[in-house]
N, C-alpha and C positions, 0 to 999 in steps of 0.2 A: 668774532671777539677781538678786540684791540688790546694788545698786551705791551706794556713797557717793561723791559728787562733792565734793571740797574746792575750792570755786570752780566755779560752773556757770552763771553769769548773763551772761557776756560771751564773745565770739569762740570761742576753742578750748574752754573749759569748757562753754559753752552748746551748742556743736556736739556734744560728746560726750554731754551729758545728753539732748539731743533725739534723737540717734541711738539711745541706749539705750532711751528710751521707745518709739520706733518698733519696737524688737525685742520689746517687751513686758516689758522688765526693770522691776523696782521700783527707783526712783531716789530717793535722798535727796540734797538739795543743801544743803551747809553754806556760808553766805556772810554777809557783813556787812550785808546789807539795802540796799545802795546802788542795786541794780538789781532789777527784777522777775525772779523765777525762772521757768523754763519751766512752763507749765501741766501739771499731772499729777504733779509731784514732791512729795515730803515735804520741807518747808522746815525747816532747822535754822539758827538765827542765832547768830553769834559772831564776834568779831574776834581773830584769831590773834596780833595784835601787842599785845593787852592782857592784863593779869593775869586769870586765870580765863577767858580767852577761848575755851577749849575745853570749857567745862562742858556744852555741848549734846551733846558726843560721849561723855559719861560713861555713856551707856546706848545700847542698840541694837546690832544685829549685822548684818554684811554679808558677802557672799561676796568682794567686791573693793572697792578704793579707787582712785580716780583723782585725782591732786593736780596742780594747775596753778600752784602758788605760784611767784612769781619775786622775792620780797623777801628779807629776811634768812633765811639757812638754818635758824636755830634754830627757826623756825616749822614747818618740815617735820620736823625732828628731834623736836619735842615732840608733834606730831600722830601721827606714825608710832609713836613710843614708847608713847603712851597707848593707841592701838588694838591694838598688839602685846601689851602687858602685860595688857590686858583680854581678849585672845583674841577681839576684836570683828571681825576681818577675816582672811581667808585669804591675800590677795594685795594688793600695793601697787604701783600704777603711778604713776611720777612723770614728768610731761611736762617734759623738760629741753630742751636746745638744743645744736646743733653749735657754738655759741659757746664751749663748755667746752674745746675743743681749744686747746692752747697754740701760738701762732704762732711762726714761720711754718708754716702748714699746707699741705703739698704736695698737688697734684692727685692724686686717687685715694686719699687717706687714708681708712682705715676706722676701726672702733671701737677699734682698738689704738693709735691715735695718742696722743702725750702730751697730758695735760690740765693745766689751770691749777692752781696751788696753792690750796687752799681748805679750809675746816673746817665741819663740820656745826654747830659751836658758835657760829659767828659771828652776832652780833646787832646789830652797829653799823650806823649809817646809811651809812657809806662803803662797807660791803660790800653793803648792799641796793641801792645805786646802781651797783655794779659787776656788770653782768649776768652775765658769765662766771663770776665767783667765786660769785655768789649761786646760779646754777643748779648749779654743781659741788658747792657745799656742800649744796644740797638733795638731790642724788644721794646724797651720803655719808650724810645723815640718813636717807633712805629705806632705803638698803642696811644701815645699822647696825642698824636695828630689824627689818627683814624678811628680811635675808640673801638666800638663794636663792629667796625668794618676792617679790623686788622686780624690777620691770621699769623700765628707764630709757630713755625715748623721747627721743632727741636729734633734735628736729625742726629742719628748715632754715627757709628763707623760707616763711612761711605766708600765703596770700592766699585770697580767696573771700568769699562773703556773710557779713556780720557783722564784717568787718575793722575794728578800731578803732585801727589804726596809721596808715592813710592812704596807703599806697603805691599799690595798684591803684586805689582811689577817685580819687586825684589824676589819674592818667592818663585815667581814664574821664571825669571832669568837665572836664579840659582839652580832650580831643578833642571832647567834646560842644559846646564853645564854637565849634569850627571854626577856620578860618583856618590860617595856617602854624604848625606845631608842630615844635620842634626835637626830633629823635629821635637819641639817642646810639647810635652804631654800634660795630662794624659790624653791619649788619642781620642777618647770620647768626650773631651771637654766641649760643652755646648758654646756656640758662638751666636752673637747678635750683631747684625750688620744690615746694610741695605745696598742693593745695586743702584747706581746713580740713575739709571733709566726708570727703575720702579719709583724712585723718589720723585723724579721729574713728572711722571704720569700722574702720581697722586697729587702733587702740588697743583698741577693744572686742573685736575678734577675738583679739588677742594676750592681752588680759587674761583673756578667757573661757577660753583654752587654758592659762593659767598660764605664759606665756613669762617668762623671766627674763634678767637681764643688760642690756647696753646695745645699742641699735639706732639707727642713723642712719635717720630717717624723713623722707624727702624723695624727690622724683621722681629717676629716673636723669638724669645730666647730659645736656643736650640734649633733654629731653622737649619743650621748645619753644625758640624763639629770640626775641631781642629784637624782630625784625621781625614774627614771628607774633603776639606779645603786643600790640604797639602797633597793628598792622593790624586785629586783632580788636577792639581798643578803638574805633578809628575807624569800623569797619563797624557795630558794634552801636549806637553812640550816634547815628549818622546826622547828625552835625554838619557834614559836609563837610570835616573836617580834612585838611590836606595835610601829610604827614610829610616833613620835610627832614632827611635823615640827615647827621650830623656825626661826624667822626672823634674818637677820644679826645684827640688833640692840640688840636682845636678846642674841645672841652669844657673842657680844662685852661686854654687861653688865655682863655676867656670867664669863668673864675672860677666855673663851675657845679660844685657839689659832687656827686660820685657818691653813690649810695645815698640821700642825704637830698634834695638838690636835684633829682636825677634818680632817683626811686625805682626800686628793683629792679636798676638798672644799676650795674655796676662795670666799669672798664676791665680788659683783660687784665693780669694781674700776680698778686702773692701774695694779695691780698684776694679777687680773682676766683676763684683756685684754691681758696681756702678755702670760699667761699660757693656756688660753682656747679660744683665739680668733685669732690665727695665720693663715696666708694664707698658704695653702698646695697645691695649684693648680699645682705647678710644679711636685711634687711627684705623684699626682693623674694622671696627664697626662702621667706619666711613669709607670702606672700600679699599684700604691699602692691601696690595697683593705683591708677593715677593717670588721671583723666579728661582729655579733650582741653582745651587752653587755651581754645578757643572756648566751651566750656560754662562754664568758670570765669568768663570775662569776661562772658558774656551773663547769667548768674545774678547776678553781683555788680552789674551795671548795673540789673537788675530790682529788686534789693533797695534800691539807692540811690534809684531812682525812688519806691519805696514810702515812703522817708524824706523825700521832697521834695528830693532832690539834696544833702542835707547829711549827710556821713558823721560818725559818732561818733568821738571821739578820747579815748584814755586820758589822764587827768590827768597833767601833767608831761611829756608827750611833745612834742618839737618838731614844728612843722607841716612836713609833707612838701611838696616841690615847689619850683619856681623862682619867684623874685620877677620881676615884669614887666621890670625893667631888665636882669636877668641873661638872661632869655629873649630879649629883643631883641638883646642883645650876641651871644648864641650863634647866633641866626638869621643874623646878619650875617657869621659866620665861614664859611670855605670848607667846602663839603660834601664828601661822599665820592665 
């Protein structure tokens, strides 16, 4: 299988490229050269945001393309159109996001839920910074070129080795320091996420079989809980962390921000229903499999240790986690 990765040097793209290499696929990685590509791929350099940035794709043929772009949608439109017009690829997979659904998103929403307004032709900076519109525009660009040979993978919360967003790494590094750690509850709050390696394997399976259309790609709701996640972090890091469970009301009173200040966690409500209660039956029927949270946590911790305990962070991303003052204030709040 000949695979063209549009972006394949960080987190999701790298996981897909490495998994494809392990399968014995021939992999070409098109990227800007800011990070080292996986060993064993054919490297193609280009910047999709620059004029003539796709010139490296003017030759070559592949069985399938996987695209992880999350900037201005016109970049997806142009790459997909070029490859389609040249007859250079048979299938196009675009890694999108469940963020494309227009809020409020009810619990149990599937791929037929309404999506945000967007255009494949958008190329303005304000669109590139609007993640939902950018991803939906990217979907439209891929579908416009490849039609029923386009697969739209609407991933949910992605964690695991290589994470450059800082969510799971923050919890691991915080529990490694030990002491009292504020844990947002309830402890049994169901979570919905996907290990980046499980996402990569399913993307390759689906791409290889020529699946088409939109799929929510994330674990079933309740694959793990907030308690299981944080307790796994405390266990694997061995820092002697003591989890102090706090109610959503205490979190709110302390001024701690869900999702950013307390990564992964959202209090019960509309945002929680959107991020942690989506319907994934379509992907499960097509073979999506999710490993235990203990494995994801342990492997992410091992990866962090290899990096000396300093997680990479994508440029322009806010730092995840609580400030010490907010943490102290939350710890002083009533528990559950």
